[in-house]
Every structure is written in C-alpha cells, then in structure tokens.
ZALOGU-637532 format. One record per residue (C-alpha): residue number from 1; residue in one letter; x, y, z. Coordinates in steps of 0.25 Angstrom, whole numbers, always signed. Each point is the difference from the previous one (the first is absolute). Layout:
# residues N
+-----+---------+-------+-------+-------+
: num : residuo :    c1 :    c2 :    c3 :
+-----+---------+-------+-------+-------+
: NUM :       a :     X :     Y :     Z :
...
+-----+---------+-------+-------+-------+
END
This chain:
# residues 492
+-----+---------+-------+-------+-------+
: num : residuo :    c1 :    c2 :    c3 :
+-----+---------+-------+-------+-------+
:   1 :       m :  +268 :  +106 :  -456 :
:   2 :       r :    +1 :   -16 :    +1 :
:   3 :       r :    -7 :    -1 :   +13 :
:   4 :       r :   -13 :    +7 :    -5 :
:   5 :       i :    +1 :    -7 :   -12 :
:   6 :       r :    +2 :   -14 :    +7 :
:   7 :       l :   -11 :    +1 :   +10 :
:   8 :       s :   -10 :    +6 :    -8 :
:   9 :       l :    +1 :   -14 :    -8 :
:  10 :       i :    -3 :    -6 :   +14 :
:  11 :       s :   -13 :    +8 :    +3 :
:  12 :       v :    -6 :    -5 :   -14 :
:  13 :       l :    +5 :   -14 :    +1 :
:  14 :       p :   -13 :    -6 :    +7 :
:  15 :       l :    -8 :    +5 :   -13 :
:  16 :       l :   +10 :    -7 :    -9 :
:  17 :       i :    +0 :   -14 :    +9 :
:  18 :       m :   -15 :    +1 :    -3 :
:  19 :       a :    +1 :    -3 :   -14 :
:  20 :       i :    +5 :   -14 :    +3 :
:  21 :       f :   -12 :    -3 :    +7 :
:  22 :       f :    -9 :    +5 :   -12 :
:  23 :       g :    +4 :   -10 :   -11 :
:  24 :       r :   +12 :    +7 :    -6 :
:  25 :       l :   +11 :   -11 :    +3 :
:  26 :       p :    +5 :    -5 :   -14 :
:  27 :       l :    +7 :   -11 :    +5 :
:  28 :       r :    -3 :    -7 :   +14 :
:  29 :       h :    +9 :   -13 :    +6 :
:  30 :       v :   +11 :    +0 :   +12 :
:  31 :       i :   +14 :    +2 :    -6 :
:  32 :       a :   +10 :    -9 :    +6 :
:  33 :       s :   +12 :    +9 :    +7 :
:  34 :       s :   +10 :   -12 :    -5 :
:  35 :       a :    -2 :   -11 :    -7 :
:  36 :       q :   +14 :    -5 :    +6 :
:  37 :       s :    +2 :   -10 :   +11 :
:  38 :       a :    +1 :   +12 :    +9 :
:  39 :       a :    -6 :   +15 :    -2 :
:  40 :       p :    +8 :   +10 :    +1 :
:  41 :       q :    +2 :    +8 :   +14 :
:  42 :       k :    -9 :   +13 :    +1 :
:  43 :       k :   +14 :   +11 :    +2 :
:  44 :       l :    -2 :   +13 :    +5 :
:  45 :       i :    +7 :   +14 :    -7 :
:  46 :       h :    +2 :   +11 :    +4 :
:  47 :       v :    -2 :   +14 :    -8 :
:  48 :       g :    -2 :   +14 :    +2 :
:  49 :       w :    +6 :   +14 :    +1 :
:  50 :       d :   +11 :    -7 :    +8 :
:  51 :       t :    +4 :    -8 :   -11 :
:  52 :       p :   +16 :    +0 :    +1 :
:  53 :       t :   +10 :    +2 :   -11 :
:  54 :       v :   +10 :   -11 :    -2 :
:  55 :       a :   +13 :    +9 :    +4 :
:  56 :       y :    -8 :    +1 :   +14 :
:  57 :       l :    -3 :   -15 :    +1 :
:  58 :       q :   +13 :    -5 :    -4 :
:  59 :       q :    +4 :    +7 :   +14 :
:  60 :       n :   -10 :    -1 :    +9 :
:  61 :       l :    -9 :   -13 :    -2 :
:  62 :       g :    +9 :    -8 :    +8 :
:  63 :       s :    -4 :    +9 :   +11 :
:  64 :       l :   -15 :    -2 :    -4 :
:  65 :       q :    -3 :   -14 :    +1 :
:  66 :       d :   -12 :    +0 :   +12 :
:  67 :       r :   -10 :    +6 :   -10 :
:  68 :       p :   -13 :    -7 :    -2 :
:  69 :       f :    +1 :    -3 :   -15 :
:  70 :       d :    +5 :   -12 :    -8 :
:  71 :       g :    +5 :   +11 :   -10 :
:  72 :       l :    +1 :   +15 :    -5 :
:  73 :       a :    -1 :    +8 :   -12 :
:  74 :       f :   +11 :    +8 :    -2 :
:  75 :       k :    +4 :   +11 :   -11 :
:  76 :       l :   +13 :    +3 :    -8 :
:  77 :       n :    +1 :   +15 :    +3 :
:  78 :       k :    -8 :   +11 :    +8 :
:  79 :       q :   -11 :    +1 :   -11 :
:  80 :       v :    -7 :   -12 :    -3 :
:  81 :       t :    +3 :    -7 :   -14 :
:  82 :       l :    -9 :    +5 :   -11 :
:  83 :       a :    -2 :   -13 :    -8 :
:  84 :       f :    -5 :    +8 :   -13 :
:  85 :       e :   +14 :   +13 :    +1 :
:  86 :       n :    +3 :    +4 :   -14 :
:  87 :       r :   +16 :    +1 :    +4 :
:  88 :       v :   +10 :   -11 :    -2 :
:  89 :       w :    +5 :    -5 :   +15 :
:  90 :       t :   +12 :    -4 :    +3 :
:  91 :       e :    +5 :   -11 :    +9 :
:  92 :       s :    +9 :    +9 :   +10 :
:  93 :       e :   -15 :    +8 :    +2 :
:  94 :       l :    -4 :   -13 :    +4 :
:  95 :       h :    +9 :    -3 :   +10 :
:  96 :       l :    +0 :   -15 :    -6 :
:  97 :       d :   +15 :    +0 :    +8 :
:  98 :       v :    -7 :    +5 :   +14 :
:  99 :       l :   -10 :   -15 :    -3 :
: 100 :       p :   +10 :   -10 :    +4 :
: 101 :       q :    +3 :    +6 :   +12 :
: 102 :       i :   -13 :    +1 :    +8 :
: 103 :       t :    -2 :   -12 :   +11 :
: 104 :       w :   -16 :    -2 :    -2 :
: 105 :       g :    +0 :   -11 :   +11 :
: 106 :       r :   -13 :    -4 :    +5 :
: 107 :       y :    -6 :    +9 :   -11 :
: 108 :       n :    -2 :   -10 :   -11 :
: 109 :       e :   -12 :    +5 :   -10 :
: 110 :       n :    +5 :   +14 :    -4 :
: 111 :       f :    -5 :    +8 :   -10 :
: 112 :       l :    +3 :   +12 :    -8 :
: 113 :       l :    -8 :   +10 :    -1 :
: 114 :       v :    -4 :    +7 :   -12 :
: 115 :       w :    -8 :   +12 :    -4 :
: 116 :       g :    -8 :    -4 :   -14 :
: 117 :       q :    -1 :   +13 :    -5 :
: 118 :       s :    +9 :   +11 :    -8 :
: 119 :       n :    +4 :   +15 :    +3 :
: 120 :       t :    -3 :    +2 :   -15 :
: 121 :       p :   -11 :    -5 :    -9 :
: 122 :       v :    +3 :   -14 :    -6 :
: 123 :       n :    -8 :    -3 :   -13 :
: 124 :       w :    +0 :   -14 :    -2 :
: 125 :       f :    +2 :    -1 :   -13 :
: 126 :       d :   +13 :    +5 :    -1 :
: 127 :       d :    +9 :    -8 :    -3 :
: 128 :       q :   +11 :    +8 :    +5 :
: 129 :       q :    -3 :    +3 :   +14 :
: 130 :       w :    -4 :   -15 :    +3 :
: 131 :       a :   +14 :    -3 :    -4 :
: 132 :       v :    +8 :    +8 :   +11 :
: 133 :       i :   -11 :    -5 :   +11 :
: 134 :       d :    +5 :   -14 :    -7 :
: 135 :       q :   +13 :    +2 :    +4 :
: 136 :       n :    -2 :    +5 :   +13 :
: 137 :       t :   -11 :   -10 :    +3 :
: 138 :       r :   +12 :   -11 :    -2 :
: 139 :       l :    +8 :    +7 :   +10 :
: 140 :       l :   -11 :    -1 :   +10 :
: 141 :       s :    +1 :   -14 :    -4 :
: 142 :       k :   +15 :    -1 :    +5 :
: 143 :       v :    -6 :    +8 :   +10 :
: 144 :       l :    -8 :   -12 :    +5 :
: 145 :       q :   +11 :   -11 :    -2 :
: 146 :       i :   +11 :    +6 :    +8 :
: 147 :       s :    -8 :    +4 :   +12 :
: 148 :       g :    -9 :   -15 :    -1 :
: 149 :       a :   -13 :   +10 :    +3 :
: 150 :       k :   -13 :    -9 :    -3 :
: 151 :       g :    -4 :   +11 :   -11 :
: 152 :       i :    -6 :   +15 :    +0 :
: 153 :       f :   -13 :    +7 :    +8 :
: 154 :       f :    -4 :    +8 :   -12 :
: 155 :       d :    -7 :   +12 :    +3 :
: 156 :       p :    -8 :    +5 :   -12 :
: 157 :       e :    -8 :   +11 :    +7 :
: 158 :       f :    +2 :   +14 :    -5 :
: 159 :       y :    +4 :   +13 :    +8 :
: 160 :       f :    +2 :   +11 :    -8 :
: 161 :       s :    -7 :   +12 :    +0 :
: 162 :       d :    +2 :    +0 :   -14 :
: 163 :       k :    -8 :   -10 :    -7 :
: 164 :       a :    +7 :    -2 :   -14 :
: 165 :       p :   +11 :   -11 :    +5 :
: 166 :       n :   -11 :    -8 :    +5 :
: 167 :       l :    +2 :   -12 :   -10 :
: 168 :       w :   -12 :    -8 :    +5 :
: 169 :       a :    -9 :   +11 :    -5 :
: 170 :       y :    -6 :    -3 :   -13 :
: 171 :       n :    +5 :   +14 :    -8 :
: 172 :       a :    -8 :    +0 :   -12 :
: 173 :       t :    +8 :   +13 :    -5 :
: 174 :       l :   +14 :    -7 :    +3 :
: 175 :       y :    -7 :   -13 :   -10 :
: 176 :       p :    -8 :    +8 :    -9 :
: 177 :       s :    +2 :   -12 :   -10 :
: 178 :       n :    -4 :    -9 :    +9 :
: 179 :       s :   -12 :    -8 :    +6 :
: 180 :       f :    -1 :    -3 :   +14 :
: 181 :       d :    +1 :   -15 :    -3 :
: 182 :       q :   +12 :    +3 :    -9 :
: 183 :       v :    +9 :    +8 :   +11 :
: 184 :       q :    -6 :   -11 :   +10 :
: 185 :       a :    +7 :   -13 :   -11 :
: 186 :       q :   +13 :   +10 :    -1 :
: 187 :       v :    +0 :    +2 :   +17 :
: 188 :       r :    +0 :   -15 :    +1 :
: 189 :       k :   +10 :    -2 :    -8 :
: 190 :       r :    +7 :    +8 :    +7 :
: 191 :       g :    -3 :    -6 :   +13 :
: 192 :       a :    +6 :   -13 :    -6 :
: 193 :       a :   +12 :    +6 :    -4 :
: 194 :       y :    +3 :    +5 :   +15 :
: 195 :       i :    -2 :   -11 :    +7 :
: 196 :       s :   +10 :    -6 :   -11 :
: 197 :       a :   +11 :    +9 :    +3 :
: 198 :       l :    -3 :    +0 :   +17 :
: 199 :       q :    +4 :   -15 :    -2 :
: 200 :       s :   +12 :    +0 :    -9 :
: 201 :       e :    +8 :    -1 :   +10 :
: 202 :       q :    -8 :    -4 :   +11 :
: 203 :       p :    -9 :   -12 :    -6 :
: 204 :       t :   -10 :    -1 :   +12 :
: 205 :       v :    -8 :   +13 :    +2 :
: 206 :       q :   -11 :    +4 :   +11 :
: 207 :       f :    -6 :   +11 :    -7 :
: 208 :       l :    -8 :    +6 :   +11 :
: 209 :       s :    -8 :   +12 :    -5 :
: 210 :       l :    -6 :    +7 :   +11 :
: 211 :       w :   -14 :    +3 :    -8 :
: 212 :       g :    -5 :    -9 :   -10 :
: 213 :       v :   -12 :    -3 :   -10 :
: 214 :       a :    -8 :    +3 :   +12 :
: 215 :       i :    +2 :   +16 :    +1 :
: 216 :       a :    -5 :    +2 :   -14 :
: 217 :       y :   -13 :    -9 :    +2 :
: 218 :       m :    -3 :    +8 :   +13 :
: 219 :       q :    +3 :   +14 :    -7 :
: 220 :       s :   -10 :    -4 :   -12 :
: 221 :       n :    -9 :    -4 :   +11 :
: 222 :       a :    +0 :   -14 :    -6 :
: 223 :       r :    -3 :    +4 :   -13 :
: 224 :       p :   +11 :    -6 :   -11 :
: 225 :       d :    -5 :    +9 :    -9 :
: 226 :       v :    +4 :   +14 :    +6 :
: 227 :       v :   +14 :    -6 :    +7 :
: 228 :       r :    +5 :    +9 :   -12 :
: 229 :       d :    -3 :   +13 :    +9 :
: 230 :       t :    +7 :    -5 :   +12 :
: 231 :       d :   +13 :    +5 :    +6 :
: 232 :       f :    +5 :   -17 :    -3 :
: 233 :       a :    -8 :    -2 :   -14 :
: 234 :       l :   +13 :    -6 :    -5 :
: 235 :       l :    +8 :    -7 :   +13 :
: 236 :       p :   -10 :   -11 :    -3 :
: 237 :       a :    +7 :    -5 :   -14 :
: 238 :       f :   +14 :    +3 :    +4 :
: 239 :       l :    -2 :   -10 :   +12 :
: 240 :       y :    -6 :    -8 :   -11 :
: 241 :       g :   +11 :    +1 :    -8 :
: 242 :       v :    +8 :    -5 :   +13 :
: 243 :       l :    -7 :   -11 :    +1 :
: 244 :       d :    +3 :    -2 :   -14 :
: 245 :       g :   +15 :    -1 :    +3 :
: 246 :       l :    +3 :    -7 :   +12 :
: 247 :       n :    +9 :   -10 :    +2 :
: 248 :       a :    -3 :   -13 :    +8 :
: 249 :       g :    +2 :    +3 :   +13 :
: 250 :       s :    -2 :   +14 :    -1 :
: 251 :       t :   -14 :    +6 :    +5 :
: 252 :       l :   -10 :   +11 :    -2 :
: 253 :       i :    -5 :    +6 :   +13 :
: 254 :       d :   -11 :    +9 :    +3 :
: 255 :       g :    +5 :    +9 :   +12 :
: 256 :       n :   -15 :    +2 :    +5 :
: 257 :       e :    +1 :   +11 :    +5 :
: 258 :       f :   -15 :    +3 :    +2 :
: 259 :       s :    +4 :    -8 :   +13 :
: 260 :       y :    +7 :   +12 :    +6 :
: 261 :       a :    -8 :    +2 :   +10 :
: 262 :       y :   -10 :   -10 :    +3 :
: 263 :       d :   -10 :    +1 :   +13 :
: 264 :       d :    -6 :   -13 :    -1 :
: 265 :       t :    +3 :   -13 :    +0 :
: 266 :       t :    -8 :    -5 :   -11 :
: 267 :       q :    +5 :   +12 :   -11 :
: 268 :       f :   +12 :    -9 :    +0 :
: 269 :       a :    -5 :   -12 :    -8 :
: 270 :       a :   -11 :    +9 :    -7 :
: 271 :       g :    +9 :    +8 :    -6 :
: 272 :       y :   +11 :   -10 :    -3 :
: 273 :       e :   -14 :    -7 :    -8 :
: 274 :       y :    -2 :   +14 :    -7 :
: 275 :       i :   +12 :    +1 :    -5 :
: 276 :       r :    +2 :   -14 :    -4 :
: 277 :       y :   -14 :    -2 :    -7 :
: 278 :       a :    -6 :   +13 :    -3 :
: 279 :       t :   +11 :    +9 :    -7 :
: 280 :       a :    +1 :   -14 :    -8 :
: 281 :       a :   -11 :    +8 :   -10 :
: 282 :       l :   +11 :    +8 :    -4 :
: 283 :       v :   +11 :   -11 :    -6 :
: 284 :       p :    -5 :    -6 :   -13 :
: 285 :       p :   -10 :   -10 :    +1 :
: 286 :       a :    +9 :   -11 :    -7 :
: 287 :       e :   +11 :    +4 :   +10 :
: 288 :       r :    -7 :    +1 :   +13 :
: 289 :       d :    +3 :   -14 :    +6 :
: 290 :       r :   +14 :    +2 :    -2 :
: 291 :       y :    +0 :   +13 :    +6 :
: 292 :       v :    -9 :    -7 :   +12 :
: 293 :       q :    +9 :   -10 :    +2 :
: 294 :       q :   +13 :    +5 :    -2 :
: 295 :       v :    -1 :   +14 :    +6 :
: 296 :       r :    +2 :    +0 :   +16 :
: 297 :       i :    -4 :   +11 :   +12 :
: 298 :       a :    +7 :    +4 :    +9 :
: 299 :       a :    -6 :    +9 :   +12 :
: 300 :       s :    +5 :   +13 :    +7 :
: 301 :       v :    -1 :    +8 :   +14 :
: 302 :       y :    +1 :   +14 :    +1 :
: 303 :       a :    +6 :    +2 :   +11 :
: 304 :       d :    -1 :   +16 :    +2 :
: 305 :       h :   -17 :    -4 :    -1 :
: 306 :       v :    -1 :    -8 :    +9 :
: 307 :       l :    +9 :    +7 :   +10 :
: 308 :       n :    -8 :   +13 :    -2 :
: 309 :       l :   +12 :    +7 :    -7 :
: 310 :       d :    -7 :    +5 :   -14 :
: 311 :       d :    -6 :   +12 :    +3 :
: 312 :       g :   +14 :    +6 :    +2 :
: 313 :       a :    +1 :    -3 :   +15 :
: 314 :       t :   +13 :    -3 :    +5 :
: 315 :       e :    -2 :    -6 :   +15 :
: 316 :       i :    +0 :   -17 :    -4 :
: 317 :       e :   -11 :    -6 :    +9 :
: 318 :       a :    +3 :   -13 :    +5 :
: 319 :       t :   -12 :    -3 :    +7 :
: 320 :       e :    -7 :   -11 :    +2 :
: 321 :       m :   -10 :    +0 :    -9 :
: 322 :       r :   +11 :    +6 :   -12 :
: 323 :       l :    +8 :   -14 :    +4 :
: 324 :       q :   -11 :    -9 :    -3 :
: 325 :       w :    -3 :    +5 :   -12 :
: 326 :       m :   +13 :    +0 :    -4 :
: 327 :       q :    +3 :   -14 :    +5 :
: 328 :       h :   -14 :    -3 :    -9 :
: 329 :       n :    +5 :    +5 :   -12 :
: 330 :       v :   +13 :    -7 :    +0 :
: 331 :       y :    -6 :   -13 :    +4 :
: 332 :       h :   -12 :    +2 :   -11 :
: 333 :       a :    +9 :    +5 :   -12 :
: 334 :       l :    +9 :   -12 :    +3 :
: 335 :       i :   -12 :    -9 :    -1 :
: 336 :       t :    -6 :    +7 :   -13 :
: 337 :       a :   +12 :    +2 :    -8 :
: 338 :       d :    +6 :   -11 :    -8 :
: 339 :       q :   +14 :    +1 :    +3 :
: 340 :       y :    +2 :   +16 :    +2 :
: 341 :       a :    -5 :    +7 :   +12 :
: 342 :       w :    +7 :   +15 :    +0 :
: 343 :       m :    +0 :   +11 :   +10 :
: 344 :       w :    -1 :   +16 :    -5 :
: 345 :       n :    +3 :   +12 :   +10 :
: 346 :       e :    +3 :   +15 :    -4 :
: 347 :       r :    +2 :    +4 :   +16 :
: 348 :       l :    +8 :   -12 :    +6 :
: 349 :       n :   +14 :    -2 :    -1 :
: 350 :       w :    +4 :   -14 :    +0 :
: 351 :       w :   +13 :    +0 :    -5 :
: 352 :       g :    +6 :   +15 :    +6 :
: 353 :       y :    +3 :    +4 :   -14 :
: 354 :       d :    -2 :   +15 :    -1 :
: 355 :       t :    -5 :    +3 :   -14 :
: 356 :       t :    +3 :   +14 :    +0 :
: 357 :       a :   +13 :    +0 :    +4 :
: 358 :       d :    +3 :   -13 :    -8 :
: 359 :       n :   +11 :    -3 :    +9 :
: 360 :       v :    +7 :   -15 :    +1 :
: 361 :       t :    -1 :    +5 :   +17 :
: 362 :       l :    -7 :   -12 :    +8 :
: 363 :       g :   -13 :    +9 :    +5 :
: 364 :       a :    -9 :    -4 :   +11 :
: 365 :       s :   -14 :    -7 :    -2 :
: 366 :       n :   -13 :    +4 :    +5 :
: 367 :       v :    -7 :   -10 :    +0 :
: 368 :       p :    -5 :    -5 :   +14 :
: 369 :       t :    +1 :   -14 :    +5 :
: 370 :       t :   -11 :    -3 :    +3 :
: 371 :       i :    -5 :    +1 :   -16 :
: 372 :       i :   +11 :    -8 :    -2 :
: 373 :       q :    -4 :   -12 :   +10 :
: 374 :       a :   -15 :    +3 :    -6 :
: 375 :       i :    +6 :    -3 :   -14 :
: 376 :       e :    +9 :   -14 :    +4 :
: 377 :       s :   -12 :    -4 :    +8 :
: 378 :       a :    -9 :    +2 :   -13 :
: 379 :       k :   +12 :    -8 :   -10 :
: 380 :       q :    +1 :   -12 :   +11 :
: 381 :       l :   -15 :    -1 :    +4 :
: 382 :       y :    -2 :    -4 :   -15 :
: 383 :       a :   +12 :    -8 :    -3 :
: 384 :       q :    -4 :   -10 :   +12 :
: 385 :       q :   -15 :    +1 :    -5 :
: 386 :       q :    -5 :    +5 :   +12 :
: 387 :       p :   -14 :   +10 :    +0 :
: 388 :       l :    +3 :   +15 :    +1 :
: 389 :       g :   -11 :    -1 :   +11 :
: 390 :       y :    -9 :   +13 :    -3 :
: 391 :       d :    -5 :    +6 :   -14 :
: 392 :       i :    +0 :   +13 :    -2 :
: 393 :       m :   -13 :   +12 :    -5 :
: 394 :       g :    +4 :   +13 :    -4 :
: 395 :       g :    -6 :   +10 :   +10 :
: 396 :       p :    -2 :   +15 :    -1 :
: 397 :       d :   +10 :   +10 :    +1 :
: 398 :       h :   +13 :   -10 :    -6 :
: 399 :       t :    -3 :    -9 :    +9 :
: 400 :       i :    -4 :   -17 :    +1 :
: 401 :       t :    -9 :    -8 :    +8 :
: 402 :       v :    +7 :   -13 :    +6 :
: 403 :       v :   -10 :   -12 :    +0 :
: 404 :       s :    +9 :   -11 :    +8 :
: 405 :       d :   -12 :   -10 :    +2 :
: 406 :       p :    -5 :   -10 :    -1 :
: 407 :       k :   +12 :    -7 :    -3 :
: 408 :       l :    +1 :    -9 :   -13 :
: 409 :       q :    +9 :   -10 :    -3 :
: 410 :       l :    +1 :    -9 :   -14 :
: 411 :       a :    +7 :   -12 :    -3 :
: 412 :       t :    -2 :   -12 :    -9 :
: 413 :       q :    -6 :   -12 :    +6 :
: 414 :       s :   +11 :   -10 :    -2 :
: 415 :       g :    +9 :    +8 :    +2 :
: 416 :       e :    +6 :    +0 :   -11 :
: 417 :       t :    +7 :   +10 :    -8 :
: 418 :       i :    +3 :    -7 :   -14 :
: 419 :       m :   -13 :    -3 :    -6 :
: 420 :       p :    -2 :    -7 :   -15 :
: 421 :       a :    -4 :    +9 :   -11 :
: 422 :       n :   -16 :    +2 :    -4 :
: 423 :       t :    -3 :    -9 :   +13 :
: 424 :       p :   -10 :    +8 :    +9 :
: 425 :       i :    +8 :    +5 :   +13 :
: 426 :       t :    -8 :    +0 :   +14 :
: 427 :       l :    +3 :   +13 :    +8 :
: 428 :       t :    -4 :    -1 :   +15 :
: 429 :       f :    -2 :   +14 :    +9 :
: 430 :       t :    -2 :    +2 :   +15 :
: 431 :       v :    -7 :   +13 :    +4 :
: 432 :       s :    +2 :    +4 :   +15 :
: 433 :       d :   -14 :    +5 :    +0 :
: 434 :       p :    -8 :    -5 :   -13 :
: 435 :       s :   -14 :    +7 :    +3 :
: 436 :       w :    +7 :   +14 :    -4 :
: 437 :       v :    +3 :    -7 :   -15 :
: 438 :       f :   -11 :    -1 :    -8 :
: 439 :       r :   +11 :    -4 :   -13 :
: 440 :       v :   +13 :    -5 :    -4 :
: 441 :       d :    +5 :    +3 :   -13 :
: 442 :       i :   +14 :    -8 :    -3 :
: 443 :       f :   +11 :    +6 :    -9 :
: 444 :       a :   +10 :    -5 :    -9 :
: 445 :       n :   +12 :    +9 :    -4 :
: 446 :       n :   -11 :   +12 :    +3 :
: 447 :       i :   -11 :    -6 :    -9 :
: 448 :       k :   -13 :    -3 :    +8 :
: 449 :       i :    -1 :   -14 :    -3 :
: 450 :       g :   -12 :    -6 :    +9 :
: 451 :       e :    -9 :    +5 :   +11 :
: 452 :       t :    -6 :    -8 :   +11 :
: 453 :       h :   -12 :    +4 :    +9 :
: 454 :       g :    +2 :   -13 :    +8 :
: 455 :       r :   +10 :    -2 :   +11 :
: 456 :       g :   +13 :    -7 :    +0 :
: 457 :       q :    +3 :    -4 :   -13 :
: 458 :       v :    -1 :    +2 :   -16 :
: 459 :       t :    +4 :    -6 :   -12 :
: 460 :       v :    +6 :    +6 :   -12 :
: 461 :       g :    +8 :    -5 :   -13 :
: 462 :       g :    +6 :    +2 :   -14 :
: 463 :       l :   +13 :    +4 :    +4 :
: 464 :       t :   +10 :    -2 :   -10 :
: 465 :       p :   +16 :    -3 :    +2 :
: 466 :       g :    +5 :   +12 :    +8 :
: 467 :       t :    +2 :    +6 :   +15 :
: 468 :       y :   -13 :    +6 :    +5 :
: 469 :       t :    -1 :    +9 :   +13 :
: 470 :       l :   -14 :    -5 :    +5 :
: 471 :       l :    -8 :   +10 :   +11 :
: 472 :       a :   -12 :    +1 :    +7 :
: 473 :       r :    -8 :   +13 :    +4 :
: 474 :       a :   -12 :    +0 :    +7 :
: 475 :       m :   -11 :   +10 :    -3 :
: 476 :       l :    -5 :    +4 :   +14 :
: 477 :       t :   -15 :    +4 :    +4 :
: 478 :       t :    +6 :   +12 :    +5 :
: 479 :       s :    +4 :    +6 :   -14 :
: 480 :       q :   +15 :    -4 :    +3 :
: 481 :       h :    +9 :   -11 :    -4 :
: 482 :       v :   +13 :    -9 :    +5 :
: 483 :       t :    +8 :    -5 :    -8 :
: 484 :       s :    +9 :   -16 :    +1 :
: 485 :       n :   +14 :    -4 :    +2 :
: 486 :       p :    +5 :    -2 :   -14 :
: 487 :       v :    +1 :   -15 :    -5 :
: 488 :       v :   +10 :    -3 :   -12 :
: 489 :       v :    -2 :   -11 :    -9 :
: 490 :       q :    +7 :    -6 :    -9 :
: 491 :       v :    -9 :    -6 :   -12 :
: 492 :       q :    +8 :   -12 :    -8 :
+-----+---------+-------+-------+-------+
END
C-alpha cells in the first residue's frame, strides 16, 4: 500500500515540475541555507520498517556504530506512536526510564518517529479530545528532552482501509455547522498548540513532516480551489499552525517525499524548486514570504526502489548499476537538502531489529557491504566538495543510464569561498570536451541563477548574506547532461 502510493506520485512528478516553467511561481528568489557564519552540516538519517524500539537500542546500539548514518529514527514501542490518539498515555509505556540508558555514540541526529494519525476519528473542535492530545504531546516533549533527540519524523500519511479516521480529509458530515475555511482556521490553531506542547520540555524542535504542503497541491492538480476534496486537505493549515508556534531555534521541515525514487539528476533541483515556490500558491498571500523563507526542505532516498525491491522482490540487487544509483541519490540528496536527507527502506534491515518478534535480541543485518560503501562514498565526496563523476537518466524497465563524460569542474574565479553580499561572483568551469556542450546552467541552493552558451566563465550576482551551494550543469548535444562538483560559498 505504502509503496504503490509513493511510486504513483513519483510517476506524475514530471508533470508537476512543468508548472514551474509555465509561470506558476508565486515567488522566485534564492534562499540562503543559513544567515550564520557557517551553514548547518548536512546529515543523513535512517528511517524504515526496521526502525528499532528504545528497548532494542538500549541493549544493542553500542554494537551498531558502523552504519553509514548520522542519526536514526526510533520508536517507543513496537507500534509507531499515534500523534492524535484519544487515550491518555503513561510515562511507563513510553519507557522514559530506558531513554537515559541508550548509548547513542556517533549517532547524534536522532528523531522520534510519530504517525500523524489516530485510530479513531478526531474532531478538530472537540476540546476534550484535544486536552488528551495536548497532555500526551507534552510527554513526547519529555521524550525528546531525555533522549536528546533533535525532533520528530512526522508521517501524516493515512494507511487504514476505513477512511473515517483520516483527520486530514475534510469531512462535511463531521462539521455540518462549519465551512471549510472555518475548519481550516481551527486546524491551524491546533497545529500551533501541538508544536507548543511539543516544545514544552524541549524548547528547540526539528519538526520534519514527511509530506508537506506540496502533497495537497499535487492532489488538487495545482488548483487551490479544489484542495478541500483531497486526502490532505487540512494538512497545510496544520503546518501553518506549526509555523505559527515555533520557538526560536525550532524548524518546520518539508520531508520532500517526492524525491523518494528519482532516476534523473535534474529532478533533485527541479523538485526542490517545485516544493519551495509552486506549492506556496496554497499559502495565504500575506504569509507566503514567511513560508518560503522559514520552511526548510529535506530530501529522501527510497532504498527499496533503487535496489529493485519495491515490487515484492526479496533478493537485493547490489549490481554495479544499483550501487551507482544508490551512491548518486545519496550524494544529490545531501546537495539538495537544506540540512537533512533521509533514507527509507522496507526490505532492508540495517539494525537487525525483528519487527514481528519485537524482542531485544541483536539480529543480523541483511545489507550487503557494497551498499554501505556506496553510501559512505557519496557522503565523503559531498563533504569534500568533489564531483560524483556521473549523472543518471531514467531508462526502461526500472533501469538508469549513466552519463560519465564529459567531465565538468566548477570553481570561483578568485578561489575564495567567502564573498561580499550583493556583489557579482565570477565562476569558472572547465569541460573535458567542450564540443559536447551547448549550454551550462548555474544553480545556487537548487535554484537556477544563470546560464551561458560561452566557454569558461559566468558571472552571477545579487546573493544576500548566507551560505550557498553552487553547481554547474552542462546540457549536452546528445540530450544528456553532466553535473559539476558543488562549491560552497559564504556570502557576508
């Protein structure tokens, strides 16, 4: 169910991206990843069906310090915590006593996995229900504070066959006396209250929602007037409320689940731009600037799709093509993400946790060493600002074409990486065989800021203070493309 939903969305993504190029952008400017002296380092987080419980981690995480991640999602119990469950929780069932005993080691970017649903219908106007939810959420804040977790992975997707409990769908029967606008306003209030409760014990929280405003925009076929008929009609209002209630230092992050199974290098920047700007059409006009400036965007890698495991296959295809695809998507997810990239899997088991048995006995991982090496290599190349050495383009029957020539190298003309604000920056690029190239595009934080049909250099300007990842992409006479190394500059 989950796999089919996600891949159907990916199949229509090229149509959505086309909207960017037909004048639908309500705003268009490059967003600095940080206005501080240094940008946040990009991190790769694991989450999946093998997400372990805190009891399992307490017993075994010390022996699992060699996974290629900077952090991981964790569960409190076998079943993922329901954010809006209409039942009072206790501290003992959340294992608050176990959390201080976990040795996180090298994993210092961890997130509590929370399912943004309920197993019973939720009424946004029922104060008694929401008093219970508020009390429970304050316990989750205590979980974050004790565990040292950065925040929550909030999965709003609905998986029950009975559609009634889906609190993101607008239900006119449930609200006979309220218009859609009135329900949206109430949902926004609840969103602000939810994040306030989540910050009660841990004042700075990274709220990473796997789906953001873009899912409602996509389901409405880019028509804000029909969003009320989508499965995620009320999610945008909730996220606006979360944005309203954020403390200084807390962040709302769009998880960008659209990037799950990209099979073309160009999709990463185009998908980011779609989420950043096109979907802002749903945001109330007076607040679009705040939304665009403050919401951060993540990037995801769906390991099962890359490894050809998403159609029920059980054999892991660690072939050269699959490994290149994995390395490529991790590398470009890190380039694209404002801070967090995350990997989802279902058939892989990184931690040896048996979700059926739900015991604390250390199990075996089924992940081949070659996959670990591909991920580690991608992270190292990104950290060193080295080129990956190839682009990919989607091919037939769930394959890719690897484009490794010509080679493209990018640098600032001066060699400096600290630049004055609002001053033109001259970039130089070298191509191993210029005869293949008909245009070179320049990107800053995934947004195209210039192009040239000439040779050797291009000048861009107008960047405000902050940190920018610059890229060059050569469009070839063969209808293919190659991408340069990233160049990170600080504009002051």
